[in-house]
LUMZAVO-799475 format. One record per atom (N, C-alpha, C): residue in one letter; x, y, z; residue number from 1; atom name. Coordinates in steps of 0.1 Angstrom, whole numbers. Layout:
(pt 'A',(X,Y,Z),NUM,'CA')
...
//
This chain:
(pt 'M',(496,271,820),1,'N')
(pt 'M',(484,277,815),1,'CA')
(pt 'M',(474,265,812),1,'C')
(pt 'T',(479,254,807),2,'N')
(pt 'T',(470,243,804),2,'CA')
(pt 'T',(464,238,817),2,'C')
(pt 'K',(472,236,827),3,'N')
(pt 'K',(467,232,840),3,'CA')
(pt 'K',(456,241,845),3,'C')
(pt 'N',(458,254,844),4,'N')
(pt 'N',(448,264,849),4,'CA')
(pt 'N',(435,262,840),4,'C')
(pt 'M',(436,260,827),5,'N')
(pt 'M',(425,259,819),5,'CA')
(pt 'M',(417,246,821),5,'C')
(pt 'V',(424,235,824),6,'N')
(pt 'V',(417,222,826),6,'CA')
(pt 'V',(411,222,840),6,'C')
(pt 'E',(418,227,850),7,'N')
(pt 'E',(413,228,864),7,'CA')
(pt 'E',(400,236,865),7,'C')
(pt 'N',(399,247,857),8,'N')
(pt 'N',(388,256,857),8,'CA')
(pt 'N',(377,252,847),8,'C')
(pt 'S',(378,241,841),9,'N')
(pt 'S',(369,235,831),9,'CA')
(pt 'S',(367,244,819),9,'C')
(pt 'Y',(377,252,815),10,'N')
(pt 'Y',(377,260,803),10,'CA')
(pt 'Y',(380,251,791),10,'C')
(pt 'I',(386,240,793),11,'N')
(pt 'I',(389,230,782),11,'CA')
(pt 'I',(381,218,784),11,'C')
(pt 'D',(373,214,774),12,'N')
(pt 'D',(366,202,774),12,'CA')
(pt 'D',(375,190,769),12,'C')
(pt 'T',(380,183,778),13,'N')
(pt 'T',(390,172,775),13,'CA')
(pt 'T',(383,160,767),13,'C')
(pt 'S',(370,160,766),14,'N')
(pt 'S',(364,150,758),14,'CA')
(pt 'S',(365,154,743),14,'C')
(pt 'M',(368,167,741),15,'N')
(pt 'M',(369,172,727),15,'CA')
(pt 'M',(384,175,724),15,'C')
(pt 'Q',(391,182,733),16,'N')
(pt 'Q',(405,187,731),16,'CA')
(pt 'Q',(414,177,739),16,'C')
(pt 'K',(422,170,731),17,'N')
(pt 'K',(431,160,738),17,'CA')
(pt 'K',(446,164,735),17,'C')
(pt 'G',(449,169,723),18,'N')
(pt 'G',(462,172,719),18,'CA')
(pt 'G',(468,182,728),18,'C')
(pt 'G',(481,180,732),19,'N')
(pt 'G',(488,190,741),19,'CA')
(pt 'G',(484,190,755),19,'C')
(pt 'I',(476,180,759),20,'N')
(pt 'I',(472,179,774),20,'CA')
(pt 'I',(477,167,779),20,'C')
(pt 'A',(485,168,790),21,'N')
(pt 'A',(491,157,796),21,'CA')
(pt 'A',(481,146,801),21,'C')
(pt 'G',(484,134,798),22,'N')
(pt 'G',(475,123,802),22,'CA')
(pt 'G',(465,119,792),22,'C')
(pt 'F',(464,126,781),23,'N')
(pt 'F',(454,123,770),23,'CA')
(pt 'F',(461,119,758),23,'C')
(pt 'S',(457,108,752),24,'N')
(pt 'S',(464,103,740),24,'CA')
(pt 'S',(456,107,728),24,'C')
(pt 'G',(455,120,725),25,'N')
(pt 'G',(447,124,714),25,'CA')
(pt 'G',(452,120,700),25,'C')
(pt 'C',(466,120,699),26,'N')
(pt 'C',(471,116,686),26,'CA')
(pt 'C',(468,101,683),26,'C')
(pt 'V',(469,93,693),27,'N')
(pt 'V',(466,78,691),27,'CA')
(pt 'V',(451,77,687),27,'C')
(pt 'E',(442,84,693),28,'N')
(pt 'E',(428,83,690),28,'CA')
(pt 'E',(425,88,676),28,'C')
(pt 'H',(431,100,672),29,'N')
(pt 'H',(429,105,659),29,'CA')
(pt 'H',(435,96,648),29,'C')
(pt 'T',(446,90,651),30,'N')
(pt 'T',(452,81,641),30,'CA')
(pt 'T',(444,69,639),30,'C')
(pt 'S',(438,64,650),31,'N')
(pt 'S',(429,52,649),31,'CA')
(pt 'S',(416,56,640),31,'C')
(pt 'V',(411,67,643),32,'N')
(pt 'V',(399,71,635),32,'CA')
(pt 'V',(403,73,620),32,'C')
(pt 'F',(414,79,618),33,'N')
(pt 'F',(418,81,604),33,'CA')
(pt 'F',(421,68,597),33,'C')
(pt 'S',(427,59,604),34,'N')
(pt 'S',(430,45,598),34,'CA')
(pt 'S',(417,38,595),34,'C')
(pt 'Q',(407,40,603),35,'N')
(pt 'Q',(394,34,601),35,'CA')
(pt 'Q',(387,40,588),35,'C')
(pt 'L',(388,53,587),36,'N')
(pt 'L',(383,60,575),36,'CA')
(pt 'L',(389,55,562),36,'C')
(pt 'I',(402,53,562),37,'N')
(pt 'I',(410,48,551),37,'CA')
(pt 'I',(405,34,547),37,'C')
(pt 'H',(404,26,558),38,'N')
(pt 'H',(400,12,556),38,'CA')
(pt 'H',(386,11,549),38,'C')
(pt 'E',(377,19,554),39,'N')
(pt 'E',(363,19,549),39,'CA')
(pt 'E',(363,24,535),39,'C')
(pt 'A',(371,34,531),40,'N')
(pt 'A',(371,40,518),40,'CA')
(pt 'A',(377,29,508),40,'C')
(pt 'K',(387,22,513),41,'N')
(pt 'K',(393,11,504),41,'CA')
(pt 'K',(384,0,502),41,'C')
(pt 'T',(378,-5,513),42,'N')
(pt 'T',(369,-17,511),42,'CA')
(pt 'T',(356,-13,504),42,'C')
(pt 'G',(352,-1,505),43,'N')
(pt 'G',(339,3,498),43,'CA')
(pt 'G',(342,9,485),43,'C')
(pt 'K',(355,10,481),44,'N')
(pt 'K',(359,16,468),44,'CA')
(pt 'K',(353,30,466),44,'C')
(pt 'K',(355,38,477),45,'N')
(pt 'K',(349,51,477),45,'CA')
(pt 'K',(361,61,478),45,'C')
(pt 'N',(358,74,474),46,'N')
(pt 'N',(367,85,475),46,'CA')
(pt 'N',(368,89,490),46,'C')
(pt 'L',(379,94,494),47,'N')
(pt 'L',(381,99,507),47,'CA')
(pt 'L',(388,113,506),47,'C')
(pt 'A',(381,124,510),48,'N')
(pt 'A',(387,137,509),48,'CA')
(pt 'A',(392,140,523),48,'C')
(pt 'V',(405,144,523),49,'N')
(pt 'V',(412,147,536),49,'CA')
(pt 'V',(417,161,535),49,'C')
(pt 'V',(415,169,546),50,'N')
(pt 'V',(421,182,547),50,'CA')
(pt 'V',(430,182,559),50,'C')
(pt 'W',(443,186,557),51,'N')
(pt 'W',(452,186,567),51,'CA')
(pt 'W',(453,201,572),51,'C')
(pt 'L',(451,203,585),52,'N')
(pt 'L',(453,217,590),52,'CA')
(pt 'L',(466,217,598),52,'C')
(pt 'D',(474,226,594),53,'N')
(pt 'D',(487,228,600),53,'CA')
(pt 'D',(486,237,612),53,'C')
(pt 'L',(483,231,624),54,'N')
(pt 'L',(481,240,636),54,'CA')
(pt 'L',(495,243,642),54,'C')
(pt 'A',(506,238,637),55,'N')
(pt 'A',(518,242,643),55,'CA')
(pt 'A',(521,257,641),55,'C')
(pt 'N',(515,263,631),56,'N')
(pt 'N',(516,278,630),56,'CA')
(pt 'N',(503,285,632),56,'C')
(pt 'A',(495,279,641),57,'N')
(pt 'A',(482,285,643),57,'CA')
(pt 'A',(482,300,647),57,'C')
(pt 'Y',(493,303,655),58,'N')
(pt 'Y',(494,317,660),58,'CA')
(pt 'Y',(497,327,648),58,'C')
(pt 'G',(502,322,637),59,'N')
(pt 'G',(506,331,626),59,'CA')
(pt 'G',(494,338,620),59,'C')
(pt 'S',(482,332,621),60,'N')
(pt 'S',(470,338,615),60,'CA')
(pt 'S',(460,344,626),60,'C')
(pt 'V',(464,344,638),61,'N')
(pt 'V',(455,348,649),61,'CA')
(pt 'V',(461,361,654),61,'C')
(pt 'P',(453,372,654),62,'N')
(pt 'P',(458,385,659),62,'CA')
(pt 'P',(462,384,674),62,'C')
(pt 'H',(474,389,677),63,'N')
(pt 'H',(479,388,691),63,'CA')
(pt 'H',(469,394,701),63,'C')
(pt 'K',(463,405,697),64,'N')
(pt 'K',(453,411,706),64,'CA')
(pt 'K',(442,402,710),64,'C')
(pt 'L',(438,394,700),65,'N')
(pt 'L',(427,384,703),65,'CA')
(pt 'L',(432,373,713),65,'C')
(pt 'I',(444,369,712),66,'N')
(pt 'I',(450,360,722),66,'CA')
(pt 'I',(450,366,736),66,'C')
(pt 'E',(455,379,736),67,'N')
(pt 'E',(455,386,749),67,'CA')
(pt 'E',(441,387,755),67,'C')
(pt 'M',(431,390,747),68,'N')
(pt 'M',(417,391,752),68,'CA')
(pt 'M',(412,377,757),68,'C')
(pt 'A',(416,367,750),69,'N')
(pt 'A',(412,353,754),69,'CA')
(pt 'A',(418,350,768),69,'C')
(pt 'M',(431,353,769),70,'N')
(pt 'M',(437,351,782),70,'CA')
(pt 'M',(431,359,793),70,'C')
(pt 'D',(427,371,791),71,'N')
(pt 'D',(420,379,801),71,'CA')
(pt 'D',(406,372,804),71,'C')
(pt 'H',(399,368,794),72,'N')
(pt 'H',(386,362,795),72,'CA')
(pt 'H',(387,349,804),72,'C')
(pt 'Y',(397,341,802),73,'N')
(pt 'Y',(398,329,809),73,'CA')
(pt 'Y',(407,330,822),73,'C')
(pt 'H',(409,343,826),74,'N')
(pt 'H',(416,346,839),74,'CA')
(pt 'H',(430,339,840),74,'C')
(pt 'I',(437,339,829),75,'N')
(pt 'I',(451,333,829),75,'CA')
(pt 'I',(459,342,839),75,'C')
(pt 'P',(467,336,848),76,'N')
(pt 'P',(475,344,857),76,'CA')
(pt 'P',(485,353,849),76,'C')
(pt 'E',(487,365,855),77,'N')
(pt 'E',(495,376,849),77,'CA')
(pt 'E',(509,371,845),77,'C')
(pt 'H',(515,363,853),78,'N')
(pt 'H',(529,359,850),78,'CA')
(pt 'H',(529,350,837),78,'C')
(pt 'I',(519,343,835),79,'N')
(pt 'I',(518,334,823),79,'CA')
(pt 'I',(515,343,811),79,'C')
(pt 'K',(506,353,812),80,'N')
(pt 'K',(503,362,801),80,'CA')
(pt 'K',(516,369,797),80,'C')
(pt 'K',(524,373,806),81,'N')
(pt 'K',(537,380,802),81,'CA')
(pt 'K',(546,371,794),81,'C')
(pt 'I',(546,358,798),82,'N')
(pt 'I',(555,349,791),82,'CA')
(pt 'I',(550,348,776),82,'C')
(pt 'V',(537,346,774),83,'N')
(pt 'V',(531,345,761),83,'CA')
(pt 'V',(534,358,753),83,'C')
(pt 'Q',(532,370,759),84,'N')
(pt 'Q',(534,383,753),84,'CA')
(pt 'Q',(549,384,749),84,'C')
(pt 'K',(558,380,757),85,'N')
(pt 'K',(572,381,754),85,'CA')
(pt 'K',(575,372,742),85,'C')
(pt 'Y',(569,360,742),86,'N')
(pt 'Y',(571,351,731),86,'CA')
(pt 'Y',(567,357,717),86,'C')
(pt 'F',(555,364,717),87,'N')
(pt 'F',(550,370,705),87,'CA')
(pt 'F',(559,382,701),87,'C')
(pt 'G',(565,389,711),88,'N')
(pt 'G',(573,401,708),88,'CA')
(pt 'G',(586,397,701),88,'C')
(pt 'G',(590,385,702),89,'N')
(pt 'G',(603,381,696),89,'CA')
(pt 'G',(602,373,683),89,'C')
(pt 'I',(590,373,677),90,'N')
(pt 'I',(588,366,665),90,'CA')
(pt 'I',(596,372,653),90,'C')
(pt 'Q',(604,364,646),91,'N')
(pt 'Q',(612,369,635),91,'CA')
(pt 'Q',(609,359,623),91,'C')
(pt 'L',(610,364,611),92,'N')
(pt 'L',(607,355,600),92,'CA')
(pt 'L',(620,354,591),92,'C')
(pt 'Q',(622,343,585),93,'N')
(pt 'Q',(633,341,576),93,'CA')
(pt 'Q',(629,331,566),93,'C')
(pt 'F',(632,333,553),94,'N')
(pt 'F',(629,324,542),94,'CA')
(pt 'F',(642,320,535),94,'C')
(pt 'T',(643,308,532),95,'N')
(pt 'T',(654,303,524),95,'CA')
(pt 'T',(649,300,510),95,'C')
(pt 'V',(656,306,500),96,'N')
(pt 'V',(652,303,486),96,'CA')
(pt 'V',(665,299,479),96,'C')
(pt 'D',(665,288,473),97,'N')
(pt 'D',(676,283,465),97,'CA')
(pt 'D',(689,283,474),97,'C')
(pt 'H',(688,278,486),98,'N')
(pt 'H',(699,277,496),98,'CA')
(pt 'H',(705,290,500),98,'C')
(pt 'S',(698,301,498),99,'N')
(pt 'S',(702,314,503),99,'CA')
(pt 'S',(691,321,511),99,'C')
(pt 'V',(694,329,521),100,'N')
(pt 'V',(684,335,529),100,'CA')
(pt 'V',(678,347,522),100,'C')
(pt 'A',(665,348,520),101,'N')
(pt 'A',(658,359,514),101,'CA')
(pt 'A',(656,370,523),101,'C')
(pt 'E',(658,382,518),102,'N')
(pt 'E',(655,394,527),102,'CA')
(pt 'E',(641,396,529),102,'C')
(pt 'V',(637,398,542),103,'N')
(pt 'V',(623,401,545),103,'CA')
(pt 'V',(621,416,545),103,'C')
(pt 'R',(613,421,536),104,'N')
(pt 'R',(610,435,535),104,'CA')
(pt 'R',(598,439,543),104,'C')
(pt 'E',(588,430,543),105,'N')
(pt 'E',(576,433,550),105,'CA')
(pt 'E',(576,425,564),105,'C')
(pt 'R',(575,432,575),106,'N')
(pt 'R',(575,426,588),106,'CA')
(pt 'R',(562,422,593),106,'C')
(pt 'N',(551,424,586),107,'N')
(pt 'N',(538,421,590),107,'CA')
(pt 'N',(535,406,587),107,'C')
(pt 'I',(536,398,598),108,'N')
(pt 'I',(535,383,595),108,'CA')
(pt 'I',(521,379,591),108,'C')
(pt 'Y',(511,388,592),109,'N')
(pt 'Y',(497,384,588),109,'CA')
(pt 'Y',(496,384,573),109,'C')
(pt 'G',(505,391,566),110,'N')
(pt 'G',(506,390,551),110,'CA')
(pt 'G',(508,376,546),110,'C')
(pt 'L',(514,368,554),111,'N')
(pt 'L',(516,354,550),111,'CA')
(pt 'L',(503,346,548),111,'C')
(pt 'Y',(492,351,554),112,'N')
(pt 'Y',(480,344,553),112,'CA')
(pt 'Y',(476,342,538),112,'C')
(pt 'H',(480,352,530),113,'N')
(pt 'H',(476,351,515),113,'CA')
(pt 'H',(483,340,508),113,'C')
(pt 'L',(493,334,514),114,'N')
(pt 'L',(500,322,508),114,'CA')
(pt 'L',(490,311,507),114,'C')
(pt 'T',(480,310,516),115,'N')
(pt 'T',(471,299,515),115,'CA')
(pt 'T',(463,300,503),115,'C')
(pt 'D',(460,312,498),116,'N')
(pt 'D',(452,313,485),116,'CA')
(pt 'D',(460,307,474),116,'C')
(pt 'T',(473,310,474),117,'N')
(pt 'T',(482,305,463),117,'CA')
(pt 'T',(482,290,463),117,'C')
(pt 'I',(483,284,475),118,'N')
(pt 'I',(483,269,476),118,'CA')
(pt 'I',(470,264,472),118,'C')
(pt 'H',(459,270,475),119,'N')
(pt 'H',(446,266,471),119,'CA')
(pt 'H',(445,266,456),119,'C')
(pt 'Y',(449,277,449),120,'N')
(pt 'Y',(448,277,435),120,'CA')
(pt 'Y',(457,267,428),120,'C')
(pt 'E',(469,265,434),121,'N')
(pt 'E',(478,255,429),121,'CA')
(pt 'E',(471,241,429),121,'C')
(pt 'Y',(464,238,440),122,'N')
(pt 'Y',(457,226,441),122,'CA')
(pt 'Y',(446,225,430),122,'C')
(pt 'E',(439,236,428),123,'N')
(pt 'E',(429,236,418),123,'CA')
(pt 'E',(435,233,404),123,'C')
(pt 'Y',(446,239,402),124,'N')
(pt 'Y',(452,238,389),124,'CA')
(pt 'Y',(457,224,386),124,'C')
(pt 'H',(463,217,396),125,'N')
(pt 'H',(468,204,394),125,'CA')
(pt 'H',(458,192,397),125,'C')
(pt 'H',(447,195,403),126,'N')
(pt 'H',(438,184,406),126,'CA')
(pt 'H',(431,180,394),126,'C')
(pt 'E',(431,167,391),127,'N')
(pt 'E',(426,161,379),127,'CA')
(pt 'E',(412,155,381),127,'C')
(pt 'G',(405,158,392),128,'N')
(pt 'G',(392,152,394),128,'CA')
(pt 'G',(382,160,386),128,'C')
(pt 'S',(370,155,385),129,'N')
(pt 'S',(359,162,378),129,'CA')
(pt 'S',(355,175,385),129,'C')
(pt 'K',(348,184,378),130,'N')
(pt 'K',(344,196,384),130,'CA')
(pt 'K',(334,194,395),130,'C')
(pt 'K',(326,183,394),131,'N')
(pt 'K',(317,180,405),131,'CA')
(pt 'K',(324,176,417),131,'C')
(pt 'E',(335,168,416),132,'N')
(pt 'E',(343,163,427),132,'CA')
(pt 'E',(349,175,434),132,'C')
(pt 'K',(355,185,426),133,'N')
(pt 'K',(361,196,432),133,'CA')
(pt 'K',(351,205,440),133,'C')
(pt 'Q',(339,206,434),134,'N')
(pt 'Q',(329,214,441),134,'CA')
(pt 'Q',(325,207,454),134,'C')
(pt 'E',(324,194,454),135,'N')
(pt 'E',(320,187,466),135,'CA')
(pt 'E',(331,188,477),135,'C')
(pt 'V',(344,187,473),136,'N')
(pt 'V',(355,189,483),136,'CA')
(pt 'V',(354,203,488),136,'C')
(pt 'Q',(352,213,480),137,'N')
(pt 'Q',(351,227,485),137,'CA')
(pt 'Q',(339,229,494),137,'C')
(pt 'R',(328,223,491),138,'N')
(pt 'R',(316,224,499),138,'CA')
(pt 'R',(319,218,513),138,'C')
(pt 'Q',(325,206,513),139,'N')
(pt 'Q',(328,200,526),139,'CA')
(pt 'Q',(338,208,534),139,'C')
(pt 'I',(348,214,528),140,'N')
(pt 'I',(358,222,535),140,'CA')
(pt 'I',(351,235,541),140,'C')
(pt 'Q',(343,241,532),141,'N')
(pt 'Q',(336,253,537),141,'CA')
(pt 'Q',(326,250,548),141,'C')
(pt 'G',(319,239,547),142,'N')
(pt 'G',(310,234,557),142,'CA')
(pt 'G',(317,232,570),142,'C')
(pt 'F',(329,226,570),143,'N')
(pt 'F',(337,223,582),143,'CA')
(pt 'F',(340,236,589),143,'C')
(pt 'F',(345,246,581),144,'N')
(pt 'F',(349,259,588),144,'CA')
(pt 'F',(337,267,592),144,'C')
(pt 'T',(326,266,586),145,'N')
(pt 'T',(314,275,590),145,'CA')
(pt 'T',(307,268,601),145,'C')
(pt 'S',(307,255,602),146,'N')
(pt 'S',(300,248,613),146,'CA')
(pt 'S',(308,245,625),146,'C')
(pt 'N',(321,246,624),147,'N')
(pt 'N',(330,243,635),147,'CA')
(pt 'N',(335,256,642),147,'C')
(pt 'K',(326,263,648),148,'N')
(pt 'K',(329,276,654),148,'CA')
(pt 'K',(335,276,668),148,'C')
(pt 'R',(333,265,674),149,'N')
(pt 'R',(338,264,688),149,'CA')
(pt 'R',(353,262,688),149,'C')
(pt 'V',(361,270,695),150,'N')
(pt 'V',(375,269,696),150,'CA')
(pt 'V',(379,261,708),150,'C')
(pt 'H',(386,251,706),151,'N')
(pt 'H',(391,243,718),151,'CA')
(pt 'H',(405,245,720),151,'C')
(pt 'G',(409,249,733),152,'N')
(pt 'G',(423,250,737),152,'CA')
(pt 'G',(428,262,731),152,'C')
//
């Protein structure tokens, strides 16, 4: 699928490097991050970092939207079937105190609400000033509202 997307210029490899053979996106991003840390240290400035866990990106994206995107980008039918089969076999399991918890709700989109809990937990434990918290929230919201282009 990646080969098809790159060959048909659906992926801008100047922007999207991760997961594409021949591109060292991780090295480039690590270098940029190292430079930001260095500048914050030498300038004695704060550095706000938001880690996005894209390993579970599909968990919050409706499967129908992925199917529509594959149609839009003319992904070959045999590849679409592989992706659809992958989504059809998703199962959830949680381990709590070394025992497997029973999953009563099979709607994986309900897990999206866990991010609210994590956010509130951060707010509760963060010891920065109210102004610092508001600035971090403003930057995070700005990132998500201004970064509307989806790559890959």
